[in-house]
N, C-alpha and C positions, 0 to 999 in steps of 0.2 A: 481419401480411400482408406478403408479398414479391411482387415483380414479375419475371417472366422476360423480358419485352420492354419495358424502360423507354423505348426510343426512341419508343414510341407517345405519350408525353407531349409530344412536339414538336408535336402537333396541338392542344394546349390553347389557343393564340392564336385558334382558331376560335370559342371561346366569346364573347369580347368583340366579335368581328366580328358575331355575331348581334345583340348589343345595339345595335351601331352601325347596323345596318340598320333597327332600330325607331326610331332617332332621326333618320333621314334624312327630309327633306321630300318628300312625294309631288308629282309634277307633275300638275296638273289643268287641264282645259280650262274656260275662263271661259264661263258661260252667264248670260243675263239672265232672272230669274224675277220674277213680280209680288210674291211674298212669301216670307220665310224661315221662316215659322211651321212648315212641314212639313220644313225642312232643318236644324233645329238640330243634329241628330246629326252630319251631314256637316260642319258648321262646327266642332264640337268635335273631330272627327277631324282636320280640317285644322290646328287649333291644336296638337294633340298631336304631329303629325309635323313641326312646325317644328324646324329644327336648333338644337341647344344649349339646348333647353328642357327643363324637368324631365320626366323619363320617367314615363309613366303605368304603373300596374300592369296588365300585359297577360298573360292566361292563356296565350295562344299562345306568347309569348316564353319563359315559364318551362317550358312543355312541350318546346319545341325545345332549350333549354339542357340540360334533364334528359336528353333522348334522346341528344344529342351527347356529354355527359359519360359516360353509360353505355357508349356505343360505344367511346370512347377508353379507358376502363378495361378493357373487354373485349379490345381490341387489346394492352394491356399485359400480359395473361395473369397476373392476380394469383393467388397461392396463399395459402390460409388453413389454420390448424390446426383441423381439424374432426374430429368423430367418424368413425371408419372406416366406410365404407359399401361397400367393395369396390374391386377394381382396384388393390390396393396390392402392391408387392414388399417383402417382409419379409426382413431379415437378422437371424436369431436367434443371439445370442451366449450360450453357456452356460459359466459358470466351472467348470472341473474341477480347480482347483489344490488344494493340500493342505488348506487351511482348510475346503474344502467337505466334508471327511470328518468334521467336527465334528458331534456329536449335541446337539440342543437338548432340548426338553421330551419329544418323542416318542422312539420307538425308531429311527427312520430317521435318515439323515444329511442334511446340507444339500443335498447333490447329489440325494438322493431328492426333496426338496422342490422343487428347481430343475427336475427332470424333470416333476413334476406341474404346475408353473406353465407350463412350455413346452408341455405337452399342452393346457392351457387356452387358450393363444394360438392353437394350431393349430385347436382346435375353433371359435374365433370367426372363422376365416377364411371368406370367401365363395367362391363358385365362380370369381370373377374374380381372386382373390388368388393369389400364389405366394410361396414361401419358400425360402431357403437357410439351412442350419443349420451353424454353426461352434462348435467346442469349443476353449477356450483355457486354457493354463496357461503353462509356459515356452515353448511353441510353439503354433501354431494349426493345427487340423485341420479340413478341410472334410468334415463328417460326411455331409451330403446336398447335392447340387447343386440348382439352382433347379427347383422343381416345385410343382404345386398338388395333388398326390396326398397326401391326409392320412394314408393308411396308410403310405406311405413315410416321411413326416415323423415320424410317431409311432415307427416302428421305428428311425429314426435317433436320435431323442432317447433312446429306451430303451437304445441301444447305447453311450452316452457313459459312460466309466469314469473314476474319479479318477486323477490323477497326483500322486505324492508330491513335487511341485515348487512353486516360487514362481511366482506370476502375473507375466507380462511382456506388456505391451500393444504392444510395438514392432512385432512381426510382424503382430499383429492389426490394427493401424492401417493398415499398408500394404495389406492385403487389403480393409479396409473402405472406404478412399478409392477404390479401384478399383470397388467395388460400388455405392457410394452417391453418387458425384460424377462429374461430367463436365468436360472441359477446354474452355474457350471459345477463341475465336480469339486472344485476348490472353494465353493460357496461364494464366488464372485458373480456379479450380475453383468450380463451383456445384453445389448439390444437385440430383440427378436428381428429376424430378417423381414423385409417388406412390411414394416410397421411404422406408422406415422401419426403423430399427435398434432391436431390443429386446434389452436386456442383462439377464441374470439372474445375480446374484452376491450374495455377502455383503459386498462392498465392499472387500475386502483386495486392492486393485489396484495399490498403489504410485503411479506417476505417472499419475493419472487425467486430467491436463491433455492427454494425447495425444488424448482424445476431442473436443477443441475443434474440430478440423478436420472431424469426421465429419458434423456437422449435427444432424438431428433424432434424438434418442436417448430411448427410453422405458426407464426403469430399474425392474426388478421385484426388490426386495430379498428375501433369504432369511436366516434365522437370527434367534434371539431372545435367546440367553444368551451370556455372555462369560467364564465361569469356566474359565481355562486357565493353565497354566504349562508350560514345556517346556525341553528341552536344545537350545540353539541353536548349539553348537559343541563339538568334541572334537579334541584334538591330543596327540600323544605326542612328548616331547622328552627328550633326555639331561639328567641332573641335572648341575648345576654343582658339586656338593659331593662326590659319591662316584663313582669310576670305574665305568663300565659300568652305572650305575644309571639307570633311566628313570622319567619321571613322566608322568602323564596329567592334562591340563588340561581341565576340563569347564565350559562356559559355560551359565548358566541365565537365563531371563527369566520374571518374574512378570507375566503379562498380564491378571490378574484384578483385580477392584476392591477386594480385601481383602488385608491382609498374610498371608503364608503362610510356614510353616516347611517348606522343601523338603528331602526326603530322597533321596539318591542312593546306589545300591548298585553297586559295580564287580564285574564278573565276568570271569574268564578261562575261556572256554567255559561250562560249567555250574557252575564252582567260584567261590564268592563270595570276593572278596579283601578288601573293605573297605566300610564304610558311613559316610557323612558327611552332616551336615545344614547347611543354610544358610538363615537367616531373610531374607526379602526383602519390602520394602514394595511396594505396588501400583505397577505400571509401572516397576519397577526391575530391574536385572540384576546378576549377580555371577558368581563362579567358584569352583570347588573344585579342589584339587590332590591327586592320589593318587600314592603312590609304589609302583611295581611291585616285586614280589619279584625277586631275582636269577634270571635264566634264563627269565623270562616271555617267551613268543613266541606268535605267531599272533593269532587274533581275540580282542579284548576288547570288552566292552559296558558302558556306563553306563546304569542304569535308574532313572528317576524313579518312586518308589513311590507318590507322591500320585496319587489318582484325580482325573480332570478330564474335560472335554468332548472333548478331542482326544488320542487314544492314540498317534498317529503320532510326535509329538515327545517321547514319554516314554522312548524308547530311542535311543541313539547308539552306533555301532560304530566300531572302529578296528583297524588291523592293526599289530601290533608286530613289527618285525624283530628277530631274535636279536642281542643285543649282541656285537660283535666288534671287534678293533682295526682302525683305518683303515690300509690298505696304501698306502704312498707310495713311488714310484720316482723317484729323482733321477738324471737322465742328465747327467753332468758329469765333467769332468776333475779336479774338486776345488773345493769352495767351503765353506770352514770356517764362515762366517757362516750360510749357508743350511742346512747339515746340522744345526748346533747349534740353530737356531731350530725346526726340525721335531722334533728329539729332546726338546725341552722337554716336549711333551705326552706323558704316559705311555700315552695311549690310541691311539697310532699306532705302526706298524712301518715303519721307513724302510730302504730298500735303495738302494744307489748302484751304477750301472754306467757304463762309459764309452760315448761315442757309437758306438764300433766294436762293442761287445757288444750294444747295444740291439736290432738287427734279429733277433737269435737268441732273444729272449725270447718266450714264448707265453702265460704266465699274465697274467690281467688285474689291474689296480691301480685303487684308488679315485681316486688322484691321481697324475699323471705330470708331473714338472718337467723342462723342458729348459733347461739353463743354458748359454747361449752357443751352442746348436746346435739344429737342427730336423730331423725325419725327412723323408723324401721324401713320405710320405702320412700321414694321420691318421685313425684309426678313431673309434669312439664312446667317450665317457668324459669325464673332467674333466682339463684340462691347464693348466699354468702355464708360460709362455714368458718367460724373462728374457734380455734383450738378444738376442732371436732373433725371426724372423718365422714365424708358422704357415703351413704349406703349404695354405692355403685360399683360395678365390676372394675377391678384394677386399682381401686383406692384401698390403702391400708396404712395403719400407724405402726411404726417400728419402735425401736428402743428410744429411751430418753436421751436428749442431748443437752449438756450443760454449757451455757454461755456460747452458743454457736455464733461465730462472727459472720456478718453480712459482707460478701465479697463482690457482689455485682447485682444489678437489677436491669430489667428491660426498660430502657429509656424511651423507646418509640411506641410502645403499646398504649392505646388510649386509657387503659386503667392506671398506667403509671405516669401519665402526663404531669409534668411539673413536680413529681414526687422525688425528693432527694433523701436517700436512706443513709447518708454518710454519718449522721450523728445518732442513729438509732442503735441501741444496745438491747440485745435479747438475753434474758436470764435463763430461760429453759424452753425447750421445744421438743417435738417428737419427729423422728425420722419419717419423712413422707414417702410412701410408695405410690407412684402415679401411673395412670394409663399412658401408653406410648403417644397418644394424641394430645396429651396435656401440654400446655404452654407454660414454662417456668417464667415467673415474673420477678421474684426475688430469690437469689441463690446464696447458700452458705457453703462452707468447705465440705461438709459431709452430707448435706441434704438441701433440697429446695425448701424455702420457707413460705413462699406464696406462689400459687399456681392457678391456671385457668383451664377449664375443660368445657368444650362446647359441642353440641349436636344441633339438629334442626329444632328440637323441642326443649332442650335443657342447656342452661348456661350456669356453670358452677365455678365460683371463686372460693379457693381454700386458703385460709391463713393458718399455718401449721404451728402456731405458738400462742400462748396465753398473753394477751396484751397487758394484763395486770402485772405480769412478770417481765416487763420491758419498759423502756423509756418512750415507747412510741406514742401513747396517748397524750403526752405533754409536748411532743414535737409537732411543728407546723405541718409536717408531711402527712400526719394522720387525718386531719379534716380534709386535706386536699385529696387523699386517697378515697375517703368516704364520698366526697363530691363526685369523683370520677366514677365510682360504683353507681351512684344515683344516675348520672348522665348515661352510663352504659346500659342501665336497666331501662331507662326511658326510651332509648333507641332500639333496644332489643325486644321490648315488651309490645303488647298489642297484637293485632292480627298480622302485621308485616313490619319488618325492621327497615324497610325502604319505601320511600314515597314514589319511586319510579324505577323501572328496569329497562335495560337495553334489549332491543329486539333480538330474538334468538336465544335469550337466557333461559335456563331451567329454573322455574319459579316454584318454591315450596308453598303448598297450600295446607294450612292447619285445619283440622276438622274439629267441630264442637264435640263434646263427649257423646258417644253412642252413635255417631254418624258414620255410615259405611261408604257412601257415595255422594257425589255432587255433580252439578251440570255447569259448564262454563260456556258463556256466549262470547264469541270472538268479535273483533271489530268488523269483520266481513259478514257477520250474521250466522256463521256456522255454530252448531251446538256440539260441544265435546263432553264426554262423560269421564269423570275421574273416579277411580276405585281406591279406597283406602286399605282394603284387605287386612283389617285388623291392626293397621298402623295408625298413628296419629297424624301422619303427614303423607300427602300425595304430591306428585311433581307434575307441573304443567310444562310440557316440552314443546308444544306446537305454538310458538310465539313469534312466528315469522312476520306478522303484520303489526305495524305500529297502531296504537289506539288504546281503548279502554276495554279490558276483559272483565266481564261480570260473572262472579261465582255465586250460584244459588244452591242453598242447602235445603234438604227436605223439610226442616223445621221452619222455613220461611225466611231465615236470615240470609243476607246477601253481603258480598264484599266486592270491592272494585280494585283492579290492578292496572296501573298505568304502564304502558310500554312505548318507548320512543326509539328512534334511530340512534341518537347519541353516539355518533362516530365521526371524529375529525377526518379519518381516512376516506370515508364515503362522501363527506361534505366537500372535500377537495376533488372536484370532478374534472380537473385538468387532464385531458387525454394524452396518452403517450404514443409515440410512433415506433418505439423500440424498447425492449426489456433488457435490463442488465441482470444477468444470471451468473453468479459465481465467477465474475471476471470476464465473461463473454457476453456479447451483445446479440440479441435476437431482434432482427429488423423486421418490421411489419411489411406486408405485401399483399397484393390481391391478384397476382398473375397466376399462370399455371403452377400447380403444386408440384413440388419435387419430392422424391422419395429415395430411401436407401435401397439399392437393387444390386443383386449379385451379378457379376459379369464374367464368371468363370467359364460359362459355355462359349462366350465369344473368344476367350483366350485359348480354350481347348480347340475350337475350330481353327484358329490361327495356327496353332501348333501342327495340326494335321495337314493344313494347306501347305505350310512350309516344308513338312516332311515329303509331301507329294512333289513339291518343286525340287527338293534335293534329290529325290529318286530320278526325276526327269533329267536333271543336269548330269547326274552320274551315268545314266544310261546313254545319254547323248555323247559323252566323252568316250564311253566304251565303244560305241558304234563307230565313232570317228577313228 
């Protein structure tokens, strides 16, 4: 039981006041009578009302105490968890994430079962009830606004379709708090009266603790079986052993209760390339590595041939870019160490031009290096500035620094992998002023010496000192750093820096020069229009379906984007019967729904009934 108006309990001191009244001595007028034989009861009453004497059991006093207690409780507005009898506002939450596509004993999916349970909740509504219907996965959709029309509610539930995405409760919780709670004058939130949240899900919710602030939640579980394994990740990388050879890394999860021998077949289009097997214990994960034949390009797919309860995670796609040398442009008057460090990699093509000739170039490069100079403007691409300041907002070169010591460097960033700056001495540098979004890579006592700045269209690495005035070119860390820059440029270059995306991701789409719009064909056949509106990047946000998205530009060029489920949380389709939320357990059920209801009117009625009884007892004694 909870109380909405706890201030009413300030009236509790009135209860002992009533008792005090019964202990007070009554003032009586003295009269002389010939005998007390007929006045014994009056004498007894006189003794009972003497102050500080033992209180006699008095029915009127108990009736008055009971009536006052009932009225005080009524003013406190208590709420109790009772069987729903009407007048409730329901918030119906239906899980539409990827795991709800799993099939259990029957032919239908878990989402079909969830729709059936939702229709049952709607049928149990009374004429005074109302409901709002929400469907959630990676985002939350208001399927039906608040209404008591059961026909509209049933149609809304039937319209809920699955999304090939992971469940995320963050957005759902923000909406629920607004629907089910109200803000007090002290900015605290309390549950709205007669409000109930009904959650229908298989329990694959991730951070269910977010439900702790919602209040009253009724959980209706779906799902009975847990036999599933799936592909939870796919990536394409260049081989470290053979030039222009590419490898496919496939991650697998065994979410079933038994050990399984998983078989994965790799396809390029409809052509089978290879088949590999991986034994996995229950609850374990592992990976397989496939080597692509030379010249493989376009869409590839990894298919898990084992049959299980969820087909969605049995296929993962990726886009393979055709292998080609990385093109590097060095804008310099001559730097022996720099050019030799780039030429060590046989998979790159290096071209050097002077700063004077640079403005006349028109062809794009995967990486452009400015050695001691900077252009007036900078387009999109990947750039390395050495002893020069990029012409971008937030960048500036300050005063000169003599012999700045290196105190630390970022050991986890890919650009600094295996780079040890312990033995590097810098003779002269300039104080770097960087944008707030820049990432320091090497830091000195007075300034950062190397930093990275990234946007969707530009990646800029800045070395704020002259390498000729340092020992860096003769240290082993220098060619390692250059190799990391090459690898970073190779991954960041081209049309997309990733071979595959997770369903629900926001995917950047880069436009060719002069293009203002493009059309995207989704895996379900729907056509989407993307507008660039003067920008070089548009963002594809409707990626709820797994598959291949095809982007078509007006000039006839096309691009492919692979989208997969890629979620260990959704691959684990083990249903739950109860949710653990912030230390409390929400047990699933399917019986009559219960709701928080105010019971003050019953207490007020009790108080008035007792007062009536007290009046009747008093009058009866007076008449006698």
